[in-house]
C-alpha positions in Angstrom: -25.8 -2.8 -24.6 -24.6 0.9 -24.7 -25.3 3.2 -27.4 -22.9 4.9 -28.8 -24.3 8.7 -29.0 -21.2 10.4 -30.9 -18.1 8.6 -31.6 -15.3 9.8 -34.6 -13.3 7.1 -36.4 -10.6 7.4 -33.5 -12.4 5.3 -31.5 -13.8 5.9 -27.9 -10.6 5.2 -26.3 -8.4 7.3 -28.2 -10.8 10.3 -27.4 -10.6 9.5 -23.9 -7.3 9.7 -23.7 -7.1 13.0 -25.8 -9.2 14.3 -23.3 -6.8 13.6 -20.4 -3.9 15.0 -22.0 -6.2 18.4 -22.5 -6.5 18.4 -19.0 -2.7 17.8 -18.2 -3.4 14.8 -16.3 -0.4 13.0 -15.5 1.6 11.2 -18.1 1.8 8.0 -15.6 -2.0 8.4 -15.1 -2.8 8.5 -18.9 -0.6 5.3 -19.7 -2.2 3.5 -17.0 -5.4 4.3 -18.5 -4.7 3.4 -21.8 -2.8 -0.2 -20.8 -6.1 -1.0 -18.7 -8.6 0.3 -21.0 -6.6 -2.0 -24.0 -6.4 -4.9 -21.6 -9.9 -4.9 -21.3 -10.8 -4.7 -24.9 -8.8 -7.6 -25.6 -10.0 -9.6 -22.8 -13.6 -8.8 -22.7 -14.6 -6.7 -25.9 -15.5 -3.5 -27.2 -16.0 -0.8 -24.4 -19.1 0.5 -26.1 -20.7 -3.0 -26.0 -20.0 -4.0 -22.3 -22.4 -4.5 -19.7 -22.5 -4.4 -16.0 -22.6 -8.3 -15.9 -19.7 -8.5 -19.1 -17.4 -6.2 -16.3 -18.3 -8.1 -13.6 -17.4 -11.2 -15.1 -14.2 -9.7 -16.0 -13.4 -8.2 -12.9 -14.2 -11.5 -10.9 -10.9 -13.1 -12.9 -8.9 -11.2 -10.5 -8.5 -12.4 -7.1 -6.5 -9.5 -5.2 -9.2 -6.7 -4.1 -6.6 -4.3 -4.7 -6.5 -4.9 -8.5 -10.0 -5.1 -9.1 -10.4 -2.0 -7.1 -7.8 -0.5 -9.2 -9.2 -1.5 -12.5 -12.7 -0.6 -11.7 -11.6 2.8 -10.7 -10.1 3.3 -14.1 -13.2 2.1 -15.6 -15.5 4.3 -13.8 -13.6 7.4 -14.7 -13.8 6.4 -18.4 -17.4 5.6 -18.5 -18.3 8.9 -16.5 -16.3 10.6 -18.9 -18.4 9.2 -22.1 -21.5 9.8 -20.3 -20.7 13.4 -19.5 -19.4 14.0 -23.1 -22.4 12.5 -24.8 -20.3 9.7 -26.2 -22.4 6.7 -24.2 -25.8 7.1 -23.0 -25.1 4.7 -20.1 -22.6 4.1 -17.7 -22.0 0.0 -17.3 -19.9 0.9 -13.7 -23.2 2.0 -12.0 -24.0 -0.3 -9.4 -20.8 -2.3 -9.4 -19.6 -2.2 -5.5 -15.9 -1.2 -5.0 -14.3 -4.7 -3.8 -13.1 -3.6 0.5 -9.5 -3.4 -0.1 -7.5 -5.1 3.3 -5.6 -2.4 5.0 -1.7 -2.4 4.1 0.5 -2.6 6.9 4.1 -0.8 6.8 6.8 -2.8 5.6 10.1 -0.5 6.4 13.4 -2.4 5.3 15.1 -3.3 8.6 18.6 -1.5 9.6 20.8 -4.8 8.9 19.3 -5.4 5.4 19.6 -1.6 4.5 23.2 -1.9 5.7 23.9 -4.8 3.5 22.0 -3.4 0.5 24.3 -0.2 0.9 27.6 -1.8 1.2 26.9 -4.5 -1.9 25.3 -2.0 -4.3 26.8 -0.6 -7.3 27.1 3.1 -7.0 24.0 4.2 -9.0 21.8 1.5 -6.9 23.5 2.7 -3.5 22.7 6.4 -4.4 18.9 5.6 -5.2 18.4 3.5 -2.1 20.2 6.4 -0.2 17.4 8.6 -1.3 14.5 6.5 -1.0 15.9 5.3 3.0 17.1 9.1 4.0 14.7 11.1 2.1 11.8 9.2 1.1 11.8 10.0 -2.6 9.6 7.9 -4.9 11.0 6.1 -7.8 9.7 8.6 -10.5 11.1 11.6 -8.3 14.7 9.5 -8.3 14.4 9.2 -12.2 13.7 12.8 -12.4 16.6 14.6 -10.2 18.7 17.2 -12.3 21.8 18.7 -10.3 20.5 22.3 -10.2 17.2 20.6 -8.0 19.7 20.0 -4.9 20.1 23.0 -2.5 22.9 21.8 -0.7 23.1 25.0 1.6 19.5 24.6 2.5 19.8 20.7 2.2 16.5 20.2 0.2 15.5 19.0 -3.1 13.3 20.6 -5.4 10.8 18.2 -7.1 8.9 19.9 -9.9 6.4 17.2 -10.3 5.5 14.6 -7.7 3.1 12.1 -7.7 -0.2 14.2 -8.4 1.7 16.9 -10.2 2.2 19.5 -7.9 5.8 20.5 -7.3 7.1 19.9 -3.8 10.7 19.9 -1.7 12.0 16.9 0.2 14.6 17.2 3.0 18.2 16.1 2.3 19.8 14.9 5.9 23.7 14.9 5.7 24.1 11.3 4.5 22.3 12.1 1.6 24.4 15.3 0.8 27.2 13.2 1.2 26.1 10.9 -1.2 24.9 13.4 -3.6 28.4 14.9 -3.7 29.8 12.0 -6.1 27.4 13.1 -8.8 27.1 16.2 -11.3 26.1 19.5 -10.0 24.0 20.1 -13.3 22.2 18.3 -15.7 20.5 15.0 -15.3 22.0 13.3 -12.1 22.2 9.8 -13.7 23.6 11.5 -16.9 25.4 8.6 -18.5 22.1 6.4 -18.0 18.6 6.5 -19.3 16.6 6.2 -16.5 13.0 5.8 -15.8 10.8 5.1 -12.6 10.3 1.7 -13.7 13.8 1.1 -14.4 14.7 2.5 -11.0 12.0 0.3 -9.1 13.1 -2.8 -11.0 16.9 -2.4 -10.7 16.7 -2.0 -7.2 14.3 -4.9 -6.6 16.6 -7.1 -8.5 19.5 -5.8 -6.4 17.4 -6.8 -3.1 16.2 -10.3 -4.2 20.1 -10.9 -4.9 20.7 -10.3 -1.4 17.7 -12.1 0.0 15.8 -9.0 0.6 12.2 -9.5 0.2 10.6 -6.5 -1.4 11.6 -3.3 -3.3 12.2 0.6 -3.0 9.0 1.5 -1.5 10.2 -0.6 1.7 12.8 2.1 1.8 10.2 4.6 1.4 8.4 3.2 4.5 11.8 2.9 6.5 11.8 7.2 6.4 8.4 7.6 7.4 9.1 5.6 10.3 12.2 6.9 11.0 11.3 10.4 10.5 8.0 10.2 12.6 10.1 8.5 15.6 12.2 11.6 15.2 9.8 14.1 14.9 8.4 13.2 18.5 5.8 11.2 16.8 4.4 14.3 14.9 2.1 12.6 12.0 1.6 16.6 10.7 5.3 16.7 9.9 5.8 13.5 8.8 2.9 14.0 6.5 4.7 17.1 4.9 8.1 15.2 4.9 6.3 12.4 3.0 4.6 14.7 0.7 1.2 13.4 1.4 -2.2 15.0 0.6 -3.8 13.4 3.7 -2.0 12.0 7.0 -4.3 8.8 6.4 -1.8 8.4 3.9 1.2 8.7 5.8 -0.5 6.3 8.6 0.0 3.7 6.1 3.7 4.0 5.9 4.7 4.2 9.6 5.5 1.2 11.8 5.0 1.7 15.6 6.6 -1.2 17.4 4.8 -3.3 19.4 7.0 -2.5 22.3 6.5 1.2 22.5 2.5 0.7 22.6 3.6 -1.5 25.7 5.6 1.1 27.2 2.8 3.7 26.3 0.1 1.5 28.2 2.1 1.0 31.0 1.7 4.8 32.0 -1.7 5.1 32.2 -2.9 5.3 35.5 
């Protein structure tokens, strides 16, 4: 059992979330941390009372290695904070190994699927799918676009806060510029709609299902990464910048290299 060393009436979980806010953590991170810690409390018990065996038993409920790894990551961060701040005197995640997550394969939307999705979408969904497929935007970035962020002369989009919190720019090819010409030049781009990242993702996924297309908006981002890599002459560093990834290893997970190309390259080996 863990011993509570220093905790006030607001509870350990709320103290931790307050600390995250003071650190200027991303709202999305804070929301996910809160939801996961609340879920553990409901299903396994008081966070201050859980042992390593309790946590292992709770994690064993989830068959997906990816889900278990995500939950364990949030737990590690919480208990590390609690120990460093003398709230608890022991970390029950110590000794729990992170499960090996199978390598994710890129799943770019096919050109036929994309053509069908764009042709049958509402104007709003068509704009979102275009931004993801031709500029690689994430749902959270699409939801937050303002007209003044679009530089039509330089064909770029300013992103005040991307995933991770840093500002960035994204390229806007002619296809995207033409699509954006239909939307406001000032203020929230989707002015008549209250938009969140979850709403963007859910709406696009619903449209895709109605057309028999598996997956959601992220397949469009995979498509952008794959096509950009090809157009750049397979310059992974340039593709990394276009995708706004911190590491080229992340970019590699998004890009598909067709088997035919590997055969063609192998045939050139003397």
